[in-house]
N, CA and C of each residue as an Amber inpcrd file, in Angstrom:
protein
   603
 -37.4290000 124.0510000 140.2760000 -36.3610000 123.6360000 141.1980000
 -36.8080000 122.5250000 142.1900000 -37.6450000 121.6310000 142.1180000
 -38.1730000 120.8760000 142.8520000 -36.8560000 120.0520000 143.6660000
 -36.1090000 119.4760000 142.9370000 -34.9980000 118.7580000 143.5390000
 -34.4100000 119.3410000 144.5890000 -33.8010000 120.6450000 144.1580000
 -33.0510000 121.5180000 144.9300000 -33.5760000 121.9570000 146.1370000
 -34.8890000 122.1780000 146.0780000 -35.8940000 122.7000000 147.2100000
 -35.9360000 121.5070000 148.2090000 -36.3350000 120.0940000 147.5490000
 -36.8220000 119.0560000 148.4310000 -35.4560000 118.5730000 149.3130000
 -34.2030000 118.8260000 148.8520000 -32.8490000 118.4380000 149.3640000
 -32.5650000 119.7650000 150.2510000 -32.5840000 120.7220000 149.8660000
 -32.3870000 121.9600000 150.6850000 -33.0150000 122.6080000 151.9580000
 -34.3830000 122.6540000 151.6570000 -35.0430000 123.1280000 152.6650000
 -35.1590000 122.3130000 153.9820000 -34.9960000 120.8260000 154.0990000
 -34.9920000 120.2740000 155.3610000 -33.6060000 120.7310000 156.0990000
 -32.7820000 120.6250000 155.5060000 -31.2800000 121.1700000 155.7150000
 -31.3190000 122.4230000 156.3650000 -31.9750000 123.4290000 155.7010000
 -32.0520000 124.8030000 155.9700000 -32.8040000 124.9720000 157.4910000
 -33.7710000 124.2030000 157.4610000 -34.6250000 124.1900000 158.6170000
 -33.7300000 123.5460000 159.9940000 -33.2260000 122.5400000 159.7420000
 -32.3690000 122.0620000 160.9570000 -31.0280000 123.0340000 161.1330000
 -30.7480000 123.7780000 159.9890000 -29.7040000 124.5360000 160.4510000
 -30.0120000 125.9460000 161.1300000 -31.6050000 126.4050000 160.5560000
 -31.9850000 127.4400000 161.5340000 -32.3730000 127.1600000 162.8920000
 -32.8940000 125.8720000 163.1520000 -33.3120000 125.4540000 164.3830000
 -31.9130000 125.3470000 165.4510000 -30.7970000 124.9500000 164.7040000
 -29.3670000 124.9710000 165.7080000 -28.7800000 126.1650000 165.8320000
 -29.4570000 127.3200000 165.0540000 -29.2380000 128.6600000 165.5700000
 -30.2750000 129.2320000 166.4140000 -31.0670000 128.5960000 166.7340000
 -32.0890000 128.9710000 167.5980000 -33.1460000 130.0990000 167.0740000
 -33.5640000 130.1600000 166.0220000 -34.3540000 131.1070000 165.0950000
 -35.4740000 130.3480000 164.5950000 -36.2530000 131.1870000 164.2830000
 -37.8220000 130.6980000 163.5080000 -37.4620000 130.6230000 162.0240000
 -37.5240000 129.1370000 161.7890000 -37.0580000 128.6230000 160.4680000
 -38.3780000 129.1210000 159.6550000 -39.4900000 129.3880000 160.1240000
 -40.6850000 129.5280000 159.2510000 -40.4250000 131.1490000 158.4410000
 -39.9510000 132.0750000 159.2490000 -39.7800000 133.4350000 158.7680000
 -38.5970000 133.5700000 158.0860000 -37.3840000 133.1010000 158.6620000
 -36.1500000 133.3570000 158.0470000 -35.8200000 132.2420000 156.9850000
 -36.5060000 130.9860000 156.8960000 -36.2720000 130.1750000 156.0420000
 -36.7640000 130.5090000 154.6650000 -37.8810000 130.9180000 154.5810000
 -38.4560000 131.3920000 153.5460000 -37.8950000 132.4800000 152.7310000
 -37.3070000 133.5310000 153.6820000 -36.6110000 134.5240000 153.0260000
 -35.1500000 134.4150000 152.4690000 -34.6680000 133.5450000 153.1420000
 -33.1370000 132.9970000 152.9500000 -33.5430000 132.1630000 151.4600000
 -34.5180000 131.2780000 151.5360000 -34.7850000 130.6630000 150.1960000
 -35.0170000 131.5430000 148.7730000 -35.4870000 132.6780000 149.3590000
 -36.1760000 133.6180000 148.2970000 -34.9210000 134.3670000 147.8370000
 -33.9510000 134.6750000 148.6880000 -32.6950000 135.3330000 148.2220000
 -31.8220000 134.2850000 147.1600000 -31.5450000 133.0600000 147.7920000
 -30.8530000 132.1760000 147.0350000 -31.4190000 131.8520000 145.4590000
 -32.8250000 132.0460000 145.3640000 -33.3880000 131.6810000 144.1340000
 -33.7080000 132.7390000 143.4520000 -33.1730000 134.0300000 143.7550000
 -33.4570000 135.1830000 143.2150000 -32.0190000 135.3180000 141.9400000
 -31.9840000 135.9130000 141.0380000 -31.1510000 135.9500000 139.9570000
 -29.7750000 136.8740000 140.0150000 -29.8150000 137.2530000 141.4570000
 -28.4940000 138.2020000 141.6240000 -27.3590000 137.4170000 141.7610000
 -26.1530000 138.2410000 141.8310000 -24.6900000 137.5160000 141.6670000
 -24.6980000 136.9090000 143.0440000 -23.5800000 135.9020000 143.2880000
 -23.3380000 135.3300000 144.3960000 -23.0230000 136.4590000 145.3530000
 -22.1310000 137.3500000 145.0290000 -21.7130000 138.4920000 146.2050000
 -22.7830000 139.2660000 146.5970000 -24.0660000 139.5720000 145.8570000
 -25.2170000 140.0040000 146.3490000 -26.0070000 139.4320000 147.1690000
 -25.9480000 138.0690000 147.0050000 -26.7830000 137.0530000 147.8090000
 -25.9540000 136.8520000 149.3030000 -24.5370000 136.9240000 149.0850000
 -23.7980000 136.8680000 150.1090000 -24.2240000 138.0530000 151.4350000
 -24.2990000 139.1900000 150.6110000 -24.4970000 140.3220000 151.3640000
 -25.8410000 140.5270000 151.8950000 -26.9580000 139.9690000 151.1890000
 -28.2430000 139.6900000 151.8230000 -28.2590000 138.8640000 152.8390000
 -27.6410000 137.7710000 152.6100000 -27.7490000 136.5230000 153.8160000
 -26.8950000 137.2550000 155.2540000 -25.7980000 137.9030000 154.9000000
 -24.9460000 138.4140000 155.9590000 -26.0230000 139.3370000 156.6600000
 -26.6910000 140.2800000 156.1050000 -27.8070000 141.0570000 156.6810000
 -28.6670000 140.3220000 157.5670000 -29.1290000 139.0440000 157.0200000
 -30.1590000 138.4910000 157.8470000 -29.5330000 137.8570000 158.9850000
 -28.5220000 136.9870000 158.9410000 -27.8410000 136.2460000 159.7630000
 -27.2950000 137.2300000 160.6820000 -26.9130000 138.5590000 160.7780000
 -26.5020000 139.3500000 161.4170000 -27.5570000 139.7720000 162.5200000
 -28.9000000 139.4010000 162.3590000 -29.9340000 139.5830000 163.1510000
 -30.0480000 138.2750000 164.1500000 -29.6310000 137.2360000 163.6800000
 -29.6980000 135.9730000 164.3230000 -28.5730000 135.7170000 165.2660000
 -27.3900000 135.6650000 164.5060000 -26.1570000 135.2320000 165.2780000
 -25.2500000 136.5270000 165.4120000 -24.2770000 136.1780000 166.3010000
 -23.3070000 137.3940000 166.6200000 -22.0310000 137.0700000 166.2970000
 -21.4640000 135.8500000 166.1040000 -20.2010000 135.6470000 165.4030000
 -20.2340000 134.5080000 164.4850000 -19.2250000 134.5220000 163.7320000
 -18.9880000 133.3860000 162.5470000 -20.1290000 133.4130000 161.5850000
 -20.8690000 134.7790000 161.4670000 -21.5960000 135.0260000 160.3750000
 -21.1490000 134.7540000 158.7490000 -20.0580000 135.0150000 158.3090000
 -19.5480000 134.5790000 157.0130000 -19.2330000 133.3600000 156.8960000
 -19.1070000 132.4570000 158.0280000 -18.9280000 131.0560000 157.8950000
 -20.4160000 130.3020000 157.6110000 -21.2310000 130.8880000 158.2190000
 -22.6010000 130.2330000 158.1920000 -23.1990000 130.6390000 156.8110000
 -22.9170000 132.1030000 156.2640000 -23.0580000 132.1910000 154.9860000
 -22.5380000 131.4070000 153.9400000 -21.2580000 131.1090000 154.0290000
 -20.7360000 130.2320000 153.0650000 -21.1880000 128.8490000 153.1250000
 -21.7210000 128.2730000 154.4700000 -22.1960000 127.3010000 154.5610000
 -23.5870000 127.0680000 153.8270000 -24.3790000 128.1230000 153.7770000
 -25.5970000 127.9730000 153.2830000 -25.3950000 128.0670000 151.6720000
 -24.4690000 129.0590000 151.4270000 -24.4070000 128.9960000 149.8470000
 -23.9750000 127.6580000 149.1070000 -22.7310000 127.1300000 149.8760000
 -22.1680000 125.8690000 149.5350000 -23.3580000 124.6770000 149.3220000
 -24.1910000 124.6680000 150.2870000 -25.2970000 123.6320000 150.3730000
 -26.2800000 123.8930000 149.1100000 -26.7470000 125.3900000 149.1720000
 -27.2260000 125.5570000 147.9340000 -26.8780000 125.0280000 146.4970000
 -25.6510000 125.5810000 146.4550000 -25.0450000 125.1010000 145.1120000
 -24.7240000 123.6710000 144.7560000 -24.8540000 122.7640000 145.8910000
 -24.5840000 121.3980000 145.8840000 -26.1280000 120.6770000 145.4800000
 -27.1470000 121.2640000 145.9750000 -28.5110000 120.8680000 145.9940000
 -29.1440000 121.3580000 144.4720000 -28.6500000 122.2530000 144.0490000
 -29.2380000 122.9490000 142.7630000 -28.6300000 121.9880000 141.3870000
 -29.4810000 121.2210000 140.9380000 -28.9030000 120.3320000 139.6760000
 -28.7650000 121.3460000 138.4370000 -27.5900000 121.1140000 137.8160000
 -27.1620000 122.2400000 136.8610000 -28.0950000 122.0570000 135.5730000
 -28.4740000 120.7910000 135.3040000 -29.6580000 120.6380000 134.0230000
 -30.7650000 121.4850000 134.3170000 -31.4120000 121.4310000 135.5450000
 -32.6840000 122.3930000 136.0110000 -32.3200000 123.7580000 135.6900000
 -31.0950000 124.0910000 135.9960000 -30.5820000 125.5670000 135.7710000
 -30.9420000 126.0250000 134.3910000 -30.1890000 125.0520000 133.5760000
 -30.1860000 125.1970000 132.1550000 -31.5100000 125.3360000 131.4000000
 -32.3170000 124.0890000 132.1930000 -33.8090000 124.4560000 131.7370000
 -34.6520000 125.4530000 132.0290000 -34.2680000 125.8550000 133.1210000
 -35.3530000 127.0920000 133.6690000 -34.6310000 128.2840000 132.9000000
 -33.4160000 128.5070000 132.5110000 -33.0890000 129.6550000 131.5800000
 -33.7230000 129.3550000 130.1130000 -33.7190000 128.1990000 129.9280000
 -34.3510000 128.2100000 128.4740000 -35.8910000 128.4020000 128.6080000
 -36.5620000 127.9850000 129.6140000 -37.9250000 128.1710000 129.6000000
 -38.1600000 129.8700000 129.7760000 -37.4340000 130.3270000 130.5570000
 -37.8050000 131.7330000 130.7140000 -37.3640000 132.2460000 129.1740000
 -36.4450000 132.0580000 128.3460000 -36.2200000 132.4690000 127.0750000
 -37.4490000 132.2900000 126.1270000 -37.9690000 130.9460000 126.1250000
 -39.2870000 130.4470000 125.3530000 -40.3590000 131.4440000 125.7470000
 -40.5640000 131.6260000 126.9420000 -41.8580000 132.2930000 127.4640000
 -41.5390000 133.9100000 127.0570000 -40.3720000 134.2800000 127.0990000
 -40.0710000 135.6680000 126.6110000 -40.5200000 135.7780000 125.2470000
 -40.0020000 134.9800000 124.3100000 -40.0140000 135.0450000 122.8700000
 -41.8360000 134.8270000 122.5460000 -42.3430000 134.0440000 123.1390000
 -43.9720000 133.8620000 123.0290000 -44.5760000 135.0930000 123.4280000
 -44.2530000 135.9860000 124.5510000 -44.6610000 137.0530000 125.1470000
 -44.6010000 138.0560000 123.9090000 -43.1950000 138.1660000 123.4290000
 -42.7960000 139.1890000 122.3240000 -43.7130000 139.0930000 121.2470000
 -43.9060000 137.7610000 120.8450000 -44.7400000 137.4290000 119.6090000
 -46.2100000 137.8820000 119.9010000 -46.6350000 137.5310000 120.8120000
 -48.0900000 137.7030000 121.0190000 -48.1720000 139.1690000 121.0620000
 -47.4170000 139.8990000 121.6350000 -47.6660000 141.3740000 121.5260000
 -47.5140000 142.0560000 120.1170000 -46.4440000 141.3500000 119.5010000
 -46.4100000 142.0390000 117.8940000 -47.7280000 141.6760000 116.9680000
 -48.0510000 140.3000000 117.6390000 -49.2260000 139.8240000 116.8150000
 -50.7610000 140.6890000 117.2380000 -50.6170000 140.9820000 118.2590000
 -51.7180000 141.8390000 118.6500000 -51.7400000 143.2560000 118.3170000
 -50.7350000 143.7050000 117.7730000 -50.7070000 145.1470000 117.3350000
 -50.7760000 145.1360000 115.8000000 -50.7410000 144.1990000 115.2550000
 -50.6560000 143.8330000 113.6720000 -51.8960000 143.4080000 113.0470000
 -52.9660000 144.0290000 112.6810000 -54.2530000 143.4280000 112.0800000
 -54.4960000 143.5950000 110.6720000 -54.8750000 142.8650000 109.9430000
 -55.0690000 142.9440000 108.6380000 -56.0310000 143.8610000 108.2420000
 -56.2530000 144.6840000 107.1210000 -57.0060000 145.6680000 106.9410000
 -57.3000000 145.7510000 105.2470000 -58.3300000 145.9790000 104.7930000
 -58.3320000 146.0850000 103.2110000 -58.3310000 147.5990000 103.0490000
 -57.5940000 147.7350000 101.8010000 -57.3470000 149.1780000 101.5310000
 -58.2460000 149.3870000 100.1550000 -58.9120000 150.7380000  99.9760000
 -59.4610000 151.1440000  98.7880000 -58.4930000 151.1760000  97.7670000
 -58.9260000 151.1700000  96.3420000 -57.7890000 151.6110000  95.3650000
 -57.0750000 152.8660000  95.6290000 -57.5910000 153.8100000  96.0210000
 -56.9670000 155.1590000  96.1690000 -55.9520000 154.9030000  97.3120000
 -56.2730000 154.4100000  98.0550000 -55.0830000 154.1680000  99.2490000
 -54.1270000 153.0220000  98.9190000 -54.3370000 152.0740000  98.0630000
 -53.1990000 151.1780000  97.6640000 -52.2630000 152.0790000  96.7240000
 -52.8080000 153.0440000  95.7920000 -51.9200000 153.8590000  94.9350000
 -51.0560000 154.6020000  95.8960000 -51.6390000 155.3640000  96.9090000
 -50.8580000 156.2460000  97.7080000 -49.7530000 155.3160000  98.4230000
 -50.1030000 154.2380000  98.9300000 -49.3460000 153.3240000  99.4990000
 -48.0660000 152.7410000  98.7210000 -48.2850000 152.5990000  97.4670000
 -47.3510000 152.1990000  96.5620000 -46.4940000 153.2780000  96.1610000
 -46.8820000 154.5020000  96.1920000 -46.1210000 155.8080000  95.9570000
 -45.2040000 155.8160000  97.3740000 -45.6780000 155.8430000  98.3270000
 -44.9830000 156.0900000  99.4310000 -43.6630000 154.7790000  99.5710000
 -44.2510000 153.5540000  99.3260000 -43.2220000 152.5310000  99.5610000
 -42.0910000 152.6110000  98.5030000 -42.4090000 153.0020000  97.3380000
 -41.5880000 153.2450000  96.1280000 -40.4770000 154.1200000  96.7390000
 -41.0460000 155.4270000  97.3850000 -40.0840000 156.3740000  97.7190000
 -39.1030000 156.0930000  99.0290000 -39.6660000 155.1810000  99.6020000
 -38.8910000 154.5060000 100.8270000 -37.8550000 153.3850000 100.2500000
 -38.2640000 152.8730000  99.1800000 -37.2700000 152.0390000  98.5410000
 -35.9480000 152.5040000  98.0170000 -36.0100000 153.8900000  98.0260000
 -34.8930000 154.5440000  97.5530000 -33.8450000 155.1300000  98.3370000
 -34.2110000 154.6000000  99.8270000 -33.4170000 154.9540000 100.9090000
 -32.0520000 154.4630000 100.6360000 -30.9280000 155.1880000 100.9060000
 -29.7360000 154.5440000 100.7540000 -29.4370000 153.3990000 101.8750000
 -28.2700000 152.7090000 101.7210000 -27.9990000 151.4760000 102.3910000
 -27.4090000 152.1660000 103.9340000 -27.0150000 153.2330000 103.8780000
 -26.6000000 153.8710000 105.3400000 -27.8440000 154.1990000 105.9540000
 -28.8910000 154.5860000 105.4180000 -30.2150000 154.8690000 106.1900000
 -30.9090000 153.5040000 106.6910000 -30.6470000 152.8490000 105.6860000
 -31.1580000 151.3040000 106.2780000 -30.4150000 151.0130000 107.6650000
 -28.8830000 150.8230000 107.4710000 -28.3960000 150.5050000 108.6730000
 -28.5560000 151.3450000 109.8030000 -28.7490000 152.5750000 109.7640000
 -29.1510000 153.4000000 110.7790000 -30.4300000 153.0450000 111.3120000
 -31.3430000 152.7910000 110.5930000 -32.6110000 152.2690000 111.0290000
 -32.6970000 150.9250000 112.0310000 -31.7800000 150.0220000 111.3810000
 -31.3910000 148.8140000 112.0560000 -31.0370000 148.9680000 113.4740000
 -29.8990000 149.9400000 113.4570000 -29.1860000 150.1920000 114.8070000
 -30.1210000 150.7720000 115.7550000 -31.1320000 151.6350000 115.3740000
 -32.2270000 152.0780000 116.0850000 -33.0530000 150.9490000 116.7100000
 -33.4180000 150.1780000 115.7580000 -34.3460000 148.9100000 116.5290000
 -33.4720000 148.2870000 117.4200000 -32.4710000 147.8310000 117.0950000
 -31.5080000 147.2410000 118.1110000 -31.3270000 147.9100000 119.4700000
 -31.3100000 149.2100000 119.4100000 -31.2940000 149.7920000 120.2860000
 -32.4800000 149.9180000 121.5130000 -33.7620000 149.8720000 120.6830000
 -34.9230000 149.8060000 121.2780000 -35.0960000 148.6620000 122.0180000
 -34.5630000 147.2310000 121.4380000 -34.7710000 146.2100000 121.9320000
 -33.8960000 145.9500000 122.9200000 -32.6550000 146.4030000 123.0720000
 -31.7710000 146.2920000 124.2870000 -32.4940000 147.4280000 125.2780000
 -33.0480000 148.3890000 125.1580000 -34.0000000 149.2890000 126.0450000
 -34.8960000 148.5730000 126.9810000 -35.5280000 147.5110000 125.8020000
 -36.6010000 146.8220000 126.5280000 -36.0950000 145.7270000 127.2580000
 -35.1500000 144.9550000 126.9830000 -34.5590000 143.9370000 127.8540000
 -33.9380000 144.7290000 129.0050000 -33.4180000 145.7540000 128.9840000
 -32.6820000 146.4520000 130.2060000 -33.8850000 146.9290000 131.3410000
 -35.0240000 147.5110000 130.6450000 -36.1780000 147.7620000 131.7960000
 -36.4870000 146.4600000 132.3040000 -36.6140000 145.4480000 131.5950000
 -37.1860000 144.1340000 132.0270000 -36.1570000 143.5790000 133.2630000
 -34.8280000 143.6610000 132.9490000 -34.1400000 143.2230000 134.0570000
 -34.1070000 144.1820000 135.2650000 -34.4770000 145.4070000 135.1570000
 -34.4860000 146.2580000 136.1980000 -35.8240000 145.9180000 136.8510000
 -36.9530000 145.8050000 136.2360000 -38.0360000 145.3400000 136.9660000
 -37.9420000 144.2010000 137.9640000 -37.1810000 143.0020000 137.2390000
 -37.1470000 141.9230000 137.9780000 -36.0590000 142.1510000 139.3800000
 -35.0620000 142.9870000 139.0720000 -34.0370000 143.1730000 140.2170000
 -35.0610000 144.0690000 141.4140000 -35.6710000 144.9890000 141.0970000
 -36.4280000 145.6570000 141.8900000 -37.3170000 144.9920000 142.4340000
 -38.0490000 143.9400000 141.7210000 -39.0760000 143.0030000 142.6450000
 -38.2560000 142.3630000 143.6050000 -37.3250000 141.7250000 143.1620000
 -36.1590000 140.9280000 144.1940000 -36.0240000 141.7500000 145.4620000
 -35.6060000 142.9450000 145.1750000 -35.0170000 144.0980000 146.2220000
 -36.1360000 144.1210000 147.0680000 -37.5530000 144.4460000 146.5700000
 -38.6390000 144.7280000 147.3650000 -39.0530000 143.4170000 148.1230000
 -38.9960000 142.2090000 147.6340000 -39.1940000 140.8680000 148.4710000
 -38.0490000 140.6570000 149.6710000 -36.7960000 141.1050000 149.3260000
 -35.7600000 140.9800000 150.4490000 -36.2960000 141.8690000 151.6900000
 -36.5030000 143.1000000 150.8550000 -36.9150000 144.0110000 152.1550000
 -37.8830000 143.7670000 152.8060000 -39.1060000 143.3050000 152.2400000
 -40.0800000 142.6960000 153.0130000 -39.8120000 141.7280000 154.0760000
 -39.0890000 140.7170000 153.5880000 -38.5320000 139.9040000 154.4560000
 -37.6010000 140.2010000 155.6720000 -37.0570000 141.0160000 155.2660000
 -35.9430000 141.7270000 156.3880000 -36.7660000 142.4990000 157.4120000
 -38.0470000 143.1110000 157.0860000 -38.9460000 143.9320000 157.8200000
 -39.4730000 142.8000000 158.8020000 -39.9280000 141.6910000 158.1360000
 -40.8050000 140.6170000 158.7740000 -40.0270000 140.0810000 160.0720000
 -38.7910000 139.7580000 159.3930000 -37.5490000 139.0720000 160.3670000
 -37.3590000 140.1860000 161.5670000 -37.1710000 141.5560000 161.2290000
 -36.9790000 142.6140000 162.2050000 -38.2490000 142.5260000 163.2390000
 -39.3130000 142.5200000 162.6970000 -40.5620000 142.4730000 163.7460000
 -40.4870000 141.3710000 164.5900000 -40.3100000 140.1150000 163.9530000
 -40.0290000 138.8140000 164.7830000 -39.3260000 138.9840000 165.7430000
 -38.0940000 139.4090000 165.4870000 -37.1580000 139.6300000 166.4010000
 -37.4320000 140.5490000 167.7460000 -38.0510000 141.7760000 167.1820000
 -38.5380000 142.4920000 168.2780000 -39.6750000 141.8220000 169.1950000
 -40.5490000 141.0090000 168.6690000 -41.5290000 140.6040000 169.2530000
 -41.0550000 139.4150000 170.3240000 -40.2230000 138.6600000 169.8070000
 -39.4790000 137.6130000 170.4900000 -38.8500000 138.3870000 171.7290000
 -38.0750000 139.3380000 171.4500000 -37.5150000 140.1680000 172.6000000
 -38.5310000 140.5180000 173.6910000 -39.5650000 140.9670000 173.2170000
 -40.3120000 141.5140000 174.3020000 -41.2650000 140.2830000 174.9960000
 -41.5530000 139.2320000 174.2560000 -42.0420000 138.2730000 174.7650000
 -41.0370000 137.5400000 175.9770000 -39.5890000 137.5460000 175.8040000
 -38.5770000 137.0340000 176.7440000 -38.7240000 138.0140000 178.0030000
 -38.9190000 139.4390000 177.7190000 -38.6790000 140.4030000 178.7220000
 -39.9060000 140.3390000 179.4760000 -41.0400000 139.9780000 178.9790000
 -42.3050000 139.6700000 179.8350000 -42.0810000 138.4690000 180.5540000
 -41.7120000 137.5080000 179.7750000 -41.5320000 136.3520000 180.7810000
 -40.4250000 136.2690000 181.9320000 -39.6200000 137.1580000 181.7780000
 -38.4240000 137.4450000 182.6420000 -39.0530000 138.2670000 183.7300000
 -39.8910000 139.1920000 183.5420000 -40.5960000 140.0440000 184.4440000
 -41.6290000 139.2020000 185.2840000 -42.3580000 138.2290000 184.3910000
 -43.3270000 137.3710000 185.3320000 -42.5280000 136.6150000 186.2420000
 -41.3840000 135.7890000 185.7440000 -40.5800000 135.0230000 186.7150000
 -40.1940000 135.5530000 187.9950000 -39.5720000 137.1240000 187.7530000
 -39.3100000 138.1160000 188.8110000 -40.1020000 138.2470000 189.9420000
 -41.6730000 138.4610000 189.2650000 -42.8440000 138.9090000 190.1010000
 -43.1370000 137.4010000 190.9100000 -42.9930000 136.4750000 190.1970000
 -43.4750000 135.1010000 191.0110000 -42.4410000 134.9030000 192.1270000
 -41.2670000 135.3380000 191.9020000 -40.1180000 135.0200000 192.9940000
 -40.4830000 135.7980000 194.1300000 -40.7270000 137.0430000 193.6560000
 -41.1610000 138.0990000 194.8470000 -42.4580000 137.5880000 195.6090000
 -43.4340000 136.9900000 194.9290000 -44.4670000 136.6810000 195.8030000
 -43.9830000 135.5610000 196.6240000 -43.2130000 134.4380000 196.1190000
 -42.8910000 133.4660000 196.8440000 -42.0750000 133.8590000 198.1910000
 -41.2070000 134.8490000 197.9860000 -40.3960000 135.3890000 199.2060000
 -41.3620000 135.9140000 200.2670000 -42.2600000 136.9570000 199.8320000
 -43.2260000 137.5170000 200.4490000 -43.9820000 136.6200000 201.2250000
 -44.7080000 135.5380000 200.5820000 -45.3540000 134.3990000 201.1930000
 -44.5450000 133.8250000 202.1920000 -43.3240000 133.3050000 201.9420000
 -42.4700000 132.7400000 203.0110000 -42.2460000 133.8080000 204.5290000
 -41.9560000 134.7720000 203.8730000 -41.7580000 135.8860000 204.9980000
 -42.9920000 135.8800000 205.9810000 -44.0530000 135.9120000 205.3280000
 -45.4380000 136.1900000 206.1280000 -45.5480000 134.6830000 206.8850000
 -45.3190000 133.6420000 206.2190000 -45.2880000 132.3720000 207.1150000
 -44.6080000 132.1530000 208.4220000 -43.1640000 132.6400000 208.2130000
 -42.3960000 132.7400000 209.3460000 -42.9800000 133.6410000 210.4450000
 -43.6770000 134.6320000 210.3350000 -44.3450000 135.4870000 211.2660000
 -45.2380000 134.6360000 211.9450000
């Protein structure tokens, strides 16, 4: 999604600067959420969580603005292409796994006879049993797809949580730095006052 990124990222950096926050930490985290495969509602919830750390009001307006800009910058053809790429890669992966598990083997005459007997017994299966086998295979395939989706969602959740923790740490550090600067200012003021008082004496 190079085109989307090239238009969106500069806009997001400017947006975060206007909100007076660190665009390096929050920008990559927000981009990560938008690029995830979650629903719009889940993305909005995640963005509201981040923006509540940055701004105090109009959070949903900022979230809507970010989502709208992301949708505008995201070319539809690239979305379709990325979906097709994922499907192609998944098919290749499944094919390579099945090829790796099946290897040619030479059978002895005795093994061939036993094999033929077994195959002839199985060829007498009723249509009903064959259908049951097909259903079991499709259930297994569905289970594999579901676990893949769960793994992707868990990884996305973990990335978001990591970003949220980093943002929280950054916010706390900024707060500490501001407090230190404030304390230094106060200390300098006090020194000036005492120096003026000593000069007057």
